[in-house]
C-alpha positions, 0 to 999 in steps of 0.5 A: 870170102868174096864180098856180096858185091861180087855177085850181080843181082843181089838184092839190097833190100830184105823184108824181116821179122825178128825173133824178139820185139825190137829196141832200136830207136826211130821204129814206130812199131817194134812188136815181133809180129811186124815186118821191117825193112832193112838194107845196107845204108839205109834206115830200117822202116816199119813195112808192115805193122800190127796196124796193117795185120789188123786192117788185111787179117782182122786180127793181130798175130802174136808173132809172124814166123815166116814170110814169102812173096809169090813171083811176079805175075802169080798174084795180081798185086802185093796183097795177092803175093804175100805168104806168111806162117805164124809162131803158134796157132791162132786166129783159127790157122795152125802154125804148119799152115802157109797163109795168104791175105785173101781178095776182100781181106781176111786170111786164107790158107794156101797150103794146109799143114795136114798136106804138107805132113801127108806129103812127108809120110807122116799124116798124124804129125804136128808141124810148125813152118819156120821159113818159106818163100816161093821160087821163080816157078811158084814152088813153095820152099820152106823149113820146118821148126823142129826135128821130124823122124819117120818122113819119106826122107828119113829124119828131117832136121830143122835146118833142112830146106824142102820144096813142094814140086809141081807134080805134088811131091817134096824134094830136099834141095838143101840139108841142114849139113848143106847150110852149115857147109855153107856158113863154113865155106864163108870163113865167118868164123866156126859154130853150128847154124842150127835152125833155118829161121828164115829163108828167101829165093832172088832169082836163082840164088837161095838165101837164109837166116839161121839161128846161130852162131849169134854173130851172124844170127841177124844177117843173111847167108847166101847158099849154093856154089858161092856161099857169102854173108850178104850184109854184117848184122851192124849194117842192118841197123836192128842192133844185132836182133835175130832175124825170124823171118825173110824174104828179098825185095827186088824192084818189082816190090817197090811199095810205099808203106805207111805206119800210124801211132796207134796209141790214140784213145779219144776222137779229136786225138793228134795222130803221128804218121809216117810213110817210106818207100814212095817215089822221090819228091812225090805227091802222097794222097793219104786216104781216111774212112771210119770203115774199111771195105774192099774196092779192086777196080781201079787197076792201081799198082803196089798193094793193089786193092783199096781197103776202105769203105768208099761209100763211108760218109767221112770218105765222102765228105773229106774228098768232096771238100778236099779235106784228104791231107797230101803230103810231099815225100822227100828226096828218099821217098819218105815223109812224116805228118802230124794231123788230128782226127776229127773232134767228136767223131769215132769213126766206123765200128769194126771188129768190136771197136771204132776207129779209122782206116787209112791208105796212102796213094802215091801220086806219081805212079798210082801205087797204093800202100797196104791199109792201116787201122787205127782203133779208138778205145 
């Protein structure tokens, strides 16, 4: 078995969702719908939590079952590149839909469940996309949650990996047997891999998270000619939690992330905020407004789009009076900040509640984090 370091250009950071809520210490939001950034030798941190989902999607999903990124150049920014699928039907979307965040916010369907079913030759079937990503050519690769008989391939196993080709047909680059053979070739021990829970493409390489054996269901398996277990479970810092969604993060996705304390009930409450993935030692401007909004016109990198109402009275007042906090990132690109919400102010009313929207701007490279919504109650 070759070590992962033998392969040049392999990713060293992963964006993951877990099957169950996490119980490890130090993470602000450990819901199984949250996306956590992990990697060997790094402390896990929340990359996209429930407050982020609420800010961009308008609802908080029960569980994220699959996540991927369109290749650089196919989307204008991180917002445009994000793709995901839900564990269950919710928010008006199906668990077999491939979804994205639309311009201006809200969820949009990138590929409909019915379209995938039709291509599989089982037009009336109910599908559940269990893993997905896009390759460097922009082709959707995915795996299904359950066994599906009677398709154009015959029986499709839940460990098969399918690909949507440019001509509108489907191919099957890897069968469940191929995934099993890759695992067996690593010498990691006996056992049946079962379902493919997570899938990601990095360069020409395909990586998966598998359902079992339990010793490897919290790590990443490289498929292909040189199979390898990339990182032992213990080195990802998630306590061996089973991975349910997976995507590799290369240098193009060095985007800062913020998480805030959502256990806030009244105006004037003190809020704890954390940031990770910013430029080492950089000043970071924390933007705050009562109302969310949308403005793509600043040419910023990272998440790209401003998801705050820049005409919001509190934002304008804070901007004019230098009331927006600037915090310095440490050598690891992280920060922690405790601040007080405006006393007597409920912020803006949105989605049936009142609260505040936040977004962070890395002043070293003008890169925006994803927005975060704190709803008062």
